[in-house]
C-alpha positions in Angstrom: 89.4 20.3 230.0 93.0 21.3 229.6 94.5 23.9 232.0 97.4 26.0 230.8 98.8 25.7 234.4 99.0 21.9 234.2 102.5 22.0 232.8 103.7 23.9 235.8 102.3 21.4 238.3 103.8 18.5 236.3 107.3 20.1 236.3 109.3 18.5 239.2 112.8 19.9 238.6 112.6 22.8 241.0 111.0 20.8 243.9 113.4 17.9 243.5 116.5 20.1 243.5 115.2 22.0 246.6 114.4 18.8 248.4 117.8 17.4 247.6 119.5 20.5 248.9 121.2 21.2 245.6 119.1 24.0 244.2 121.7 26.3 242.6 119.7 29.4 241.6 118.3 32.6 243.1 120.5 32.7 246.1 119.9 36.1 247.7 122.9 38.3 248.5 122.6 40.2 251.7 125.7 42.4 251.3 128.1 42.9 248.4 130.9 45.0 249.9 133.4 45.6 247.2 131.9 42.8 245.0 134.7 40.3 245.5 133.2 38.8 248.6 129.5 38.7 249.3 127.3 37.7 252.2 124.7 34.9 251.7 122.4 32.9 254.0 122.3 35.7 256.5 125.9 36.1 257.6 128.1 33.8 255.6 130.8 35.5 253.5 131.9 33.8 250.3 134.1 34.7 247.4 132.1 35.9 244.4 133.4 34.0 241.4 130.2 34.2 239.3 129.8 37.9 238.6 130.0 39.5 235.1 131.3 42.7 236.7 134.7 42.0 235.0 136.3 45.4 235.8 134.8 45.6 239.3 133.0 48.9 238.5 129.6 48.3 240.0 131.1 48.9 243.5 133.7 51.5 242.5 133.2 54.6 244.8 133.2 57.0 241.8 130.5 55.0 240.0 128.4 54.8 243.1 128.7 58.5 243.8 127.6 59.3 240.2 124.4 57.2 240.8 123.7 58.9 244.1 124.1 62.4 242.6 121.7 61.4 239.7 119.0 60.3 242.1 119.3 63.5 244.1 118.9 65.7 241.1 116.6 63.6 238.9 114.8 61.1 241.1 114.6 57.4 240.9 112.8 56.8 237.6 111.8 58.4 234.3 108.1 57.4 234.4 107.8 57.1 230.7 109.3 55.9 227.4 112.2 57.7 225.6 109.9 58.8 222.8 107.5 60.6 225.2 108.6 62.0 228.5 111.5 59.7 229.5 114.5 61.2 227.7 117.1 62.8 230.0 120.0 64.9 229.0 122.1 62.1 230.6 120.7 59.6 228.0 121.8 61.8 225.1 125.2 62.5 226.7 125.8 58.8 227.2 124.7 58.0 223.6 127.0 60.6 222.2 130.0 59.5 224.2 129.4 55.8 223.5 129.1 56.5 219.8 132.3 58.4 219.9 134.0 55.7 221.9 133.0 53.0 219.4 133.6 55.2 216.3 130.0 55.0 215.2 127.7 57.7 213.9 125.1 57.2 216.5 124.1 55.0 219.5 120.9 54.2 221.3 120.5 53.1 224.9 117.7 50.8 226.1 116.5 49.6 229.5 118.1 46.2 229.4 120.5 44.3 227.2 117.8 41.8 226.4 115.1 44.3 225.4 117.6 46.3 223.4 118.6 43.2 221.4 114.9 42.5 220.8 114.9 45.8 218.9 116.8 44.1 216.1 113.5 42.4 215.1 112.4 45.7 213.6 115.3 45.5 211.1 114.3 42.0 209.9 111.5 41.8 207.3 109.7 39.2 205.3 112.1 37.5 202.9 115.2 38.5 204.8 117.7 35.8 205.8 119.4 35.7 209.2 122.4 33.5 209.7 122.9 33.0 213.5 125.5 31.0 215.5 123.7 28.2 217.4 125.3 29.4 220.7 124.0 33.0 220.4 122.4 34.6 223.4 118.7 34.0 223.9 117.9 37.6 223.3 119.4 37.4 219.8 117.4 34.2 219.1 114.2 35.8 220.4 114.8 38.9 218.2 114.9 36.7 215.1 111.8 34.7 216.3 109.8 38.0 216.7 110.5 38.9 213.1 109.1 37.4 209.9 112.7 36.8 208.6 114.0 33.3 207.8 116.5 32.1 210.4 119.3 29.7 209.4 121.5 28.6 212.4 125.0 27.5 211.7 127.1 25.2 213.9 129.0 27.1 216.6 131.9 29.0 215.0 131.8 26.6 212.0 132.7 28.8 209.0 132.2 25.9 206.6 128.7 25.4 207.8 128.0 29.1 207.6 129.3 29.3 204.0 127.2 26.3 203.0 124.1 28.1 204.3 125.0 31.4 202.6 125.7 29.6 199.3 122.4 27.8 199.3 120.2 30.8 200.2 118.4 32.7 197.4 120.6 35.5 196.2 117.9 38.2 196.2 117.3 38.0 200.0 118.7 40.6 202.3 121.3 38.8 204.5 122.4 39.4 208.0 125.0 37.4 210.0 124.4 37.7 213.8 126.8 36.5 216.4 127.9 36.9 220.0 131.3 38.4 220.3 132.4 36.6 223.4 130.1 33.6 224.1 128.7 33.9 227.6 128.8 30.2 228.6 131.8 28.8 226.8 134.0 31.9 227.0 135.3 31.6 223.5 135.4 34.4 220.9 133.5 34.3 217.6 135.5 33.8 214.4 135.0 37.4 213.3 137.7 37.3 210.6 136.0 34.3 209.1 132.5 35.9 209.4 133.6 39.1 207.8 135.2 37.3 204.9 132.0 35.4 204.2 129.9 38.5 204.7 131.8 40.3 202.0 131.7 37.4 199.7 128.0 36.9 200.0 126.8 40.5 200.5 125.7 40.2 204.1 125.5 42.7 206.9 127.3 41.8 210.2 125.8 42.4 213.6 127.9 41.5 216.7 126.6 41.4 220.3 129.6 42.6 222.3 127.8 42.1 225.7 130.7 40.4 227.4 133.7 41.8 225.6 132.9 45.5 225.4 135.1 47.3 227.9 137.2 44.1 228.3 138.9 43.3 225.0 140.9 45.2 222.5 143.6 47.9 223.1 141.0 50.5 224.1 138.3 48.1 225.4 136.1 48.4 222.3 135.5 44.6 222.2 136.1 41.9 219.7 135.7 44.1 216.7 138.7 46.1 217.9 140.5 43.0 219.1 140.5 41.5 215.6 141.1 44.9 213.9 137.8 44.7 212.1 135.8 47.6 213.4 134.9 49.1 210.0 133.6 45.7 208.8 131.0 45.3 211.6 127.8 47.1 210.6 126.0 47.2 213.9 127.2 46.7 217.5 125.0 45.5 220.3 126.1 45.5 223.9 124.9 45.6 227.5 125.8 47.9 230.4 125.4 45.1 233.0 128.9 43.6 232.6 132.0 45.8 232.4 130.0 49.0 232.8 128.6 48.1 236.3 125.0 49.1 235.5 122.0 47.8 233.6 120.8 48.6 230.1 121.6 47.9 226.5 123.3 49.8 223.6 123.0 49.6 219.8 125.6 51.6 217.8 125.9 52.0 214.1 124.8 54.2 211.2 122.7 57.2 212.2 119.8 56.3 209.9 119.6 52.8 211.3 119.7 54.0 214.9 117.0 56.7 214.2 114.8 54.0 212.5 115.1 51.6 215.5 114.5 54.4 218.0 111.1 55.0 216.3 110.1 51.5 215.1 111.4 49.0 217.6 108.6 47.9 219.9 110.9 46.9 222.8 112.3 50.4 222.8 109.2 52.6 222.2 107.0 50.7 224.6 109.5 50.4 227.5 110.2 53.0 230.2 113.5 54.8 229.9 116.6 53.7 231.8 116.5 55.3 235.3 118.8 58.3 236.1 121.1 56.3 238.5 121.7 53.6 235.8 122.6 56.0 233.0 124.8 58.1 235.4 126.5 54.9 236.5 127.2 53.9 232.9 128.6 57.3 232.1 131.0 57.2 235.0 132.0 53.6 234.1 132.7 54.6 230.5 135.2 57.3 231.6 137.0 54.7 233.8 137.0 52.2 230.9 138.6 54.8 228.7 141.0 56.1 231.3 142.2 53.0 233.2 143.4 50.4 230.7 145.3 48.7 233.5 142.0 47.2 234.8 141.8 45.1 231.6 145.3 43.9 232.2 144.5 42.9 235.7 141.4 40.9 234.9 143.2 39.1 232.1 146.2 38.3 234.4 143.7 36.9 237.0 141.9 34.9 234.4 145.0 33.4 233.0 146.2 32.4 236.5 142.8 30.8 237.4 142.4 29.0 234.0 145.8 27.4 234.3 145.4 26.6 238.0 142.1 24.8 237.2 143.7 22.9 234.3 146.6 21.9 236.6 144.1 20.2 238.9 142.7 18.2 235.9 139.7 20.4 235.0 138.5 20.9 231.4 138.0 24.6 230.7 137.3 24.2 227.0 138.6 26.7 224.4 138.0 29.9 226.5 140.8 32.5 226.5 138.8 35.1 228.4 137.7 35.8 232.0 134.6 33.6 231.4 135.9 30.2 232.5 133.8 27.1 231.8 134.5 24.2 234.1 132.9 21.3 232.3 131.1 18.7 234.4 128.8 17.2 231.7 126.1 16.0 234.0 123.2 18.1 235.2 122.8 16.5 238.7 126.5 16.4 239.3 126.7 20.1 238.2 124.2 21.2 240.8 125.9 19.1 243.5 129.3 20.5 242.6 127.9 24.1 242.8 126.5 23.3 246.3 129.9 21.8 247.4 131.7 24.9 246.1 129.4 27.2 248.0 130.0 25.2 251.2 133.7 25.7 250.5 133.1 29.5 250.4 133.0 30.1 246.6 130.0 31.4 244.7 129.9 30.2 241.1 127.2 29.6 238.4 125.8 26.2 237.6 124.9 26.1 233.9 122.6 23.3 232.6 120.0 23.0 229.8 118.6 25.2 228.3 121.5 27.6 228.9 123.8 24.9 227.4 123.3 21.7 225.5 122.6 18.5 227.3 125.9 16.9 227.9 127.8 20.2 228.2 126.8 21.1 231.7 129.4 23.3 233.4 130.3 25.5 236.4 130.9 29.0 235.0 133.6 31.0 236.8 133.9 34.7 236.1 137.0 36.6 237.1 137.2 40.3 238.1 140.0 42.8 238.1 139.4 43.4 241.8 140.1 39.8 242.8 143.3 39.4 244.7 145.9 36.6 244.6 144.5 35.4 247.9 141.0 35.2 246.4 142.3 33.1 243.5 144.2 30.8 245.8 141.1 30.2 247.9 139.0 29.5 244.7 141.5 27.0 243.5 141.6 25.3 246.9 137.9 25.1 246.9 137.8 23.5 243.5 140.5 21.0 244.5 138.7 19.9 247.6 135.2 19.8 246.2 136.3 18.3 242.9 138.1 15.4 244.6 135.2 14.7 247.0 132.8 14.3 244.0 135.3 12.6 241.7 135.1 15.4 239.2 138.9 15.4 239.0 141.4 12.6 239.7 143.0 12.1 243.1 146.3 13.2 241.6 146.8 16.1 239.3 147.8 15.4 235.6 151.5 15.3 234.8 151.0 18.0 232.2 148.3 20.2 230.7 147.9 22.7 227.9 148.6 26.3 229.0 145.9 28.9 228.3 147.0 32.3 227.1 144.5 35.2 227.3 143.0 37.1 224.4 145.2 40.2 224.9 145.6 43.3 222.7 
């Protein structure tokens, strides 16, 4: 008789990686300090080059004090969903401020970015057609799977493929184009101008998940929609608070009637406990810093440009990214995990990205840059990549004679 647990016993990947000493995941952090250097394996301090805390706000003293004050006055949890007993005045204050920041009628905050994106399933009905970039985040893919809508996936940022799918779909279907704004593994931006043009031509709504670009891109930090000057053309914005806002949680912002509908109909919202007081207070404090300190965005982009070009000068392939998400392509799963281990031994914490987070053959080390990294940190990261890369043969013994310079996606 079959046992549902059989597949777990027959899955060797974890045990093999651990036995080989190259397991690259779930490394516990003992201390985080200011976030740029962290302590692992008891007492070993390494540079954190794998965090999505782009603006360095999760350890900002003002943000931490806001969280502490919220715990003192409101406790550690809400003990209920938003619809029942879990709504705080802080939730409503944040939603109003975020809606104003984004220039939207209304906003809704959820407990995680993933669960908030799953709320989109409530918008998608039988007969609707969703056009999704193949590199979209798993939460967007799962939102479509949870709905009865038909999903048509277009090749990554390929507007010809998207147009072909739109053209061949029945004209009476309600249509939605869903895309990441900044793709979390490859670091490139969606072709929002191309998407908007096709959406207008084929009568489709546009939903953009600005998880990694909100707070980071655009003159005011409002993300890719502002960066491209297309805010009115984006119908619904999704985002997370766990990147530039130093907290946890998710946000949906758009027309008031849409937000009201999702607040009362989306299962991942109405059956989930509300975001805790400390988390929402953190996000509120971070939002004010995002609005009031644009120089942080300048610093993180300066740091990212320097690191991009330093890696390229060593012979690394960083793809088409022009953002603080820097993919260093290795293109082999085993080598990727060995490389991650060597980098950690050199004192640099990165992220090893293999299937299913990326396609087989596109394995990479993801480096994320923060505004709070110093020039010394960046020099140490580059030195680690030089030594580890040459030991493993990932880069040539001698740097290339020339390389294509990267320029950041600046306002």
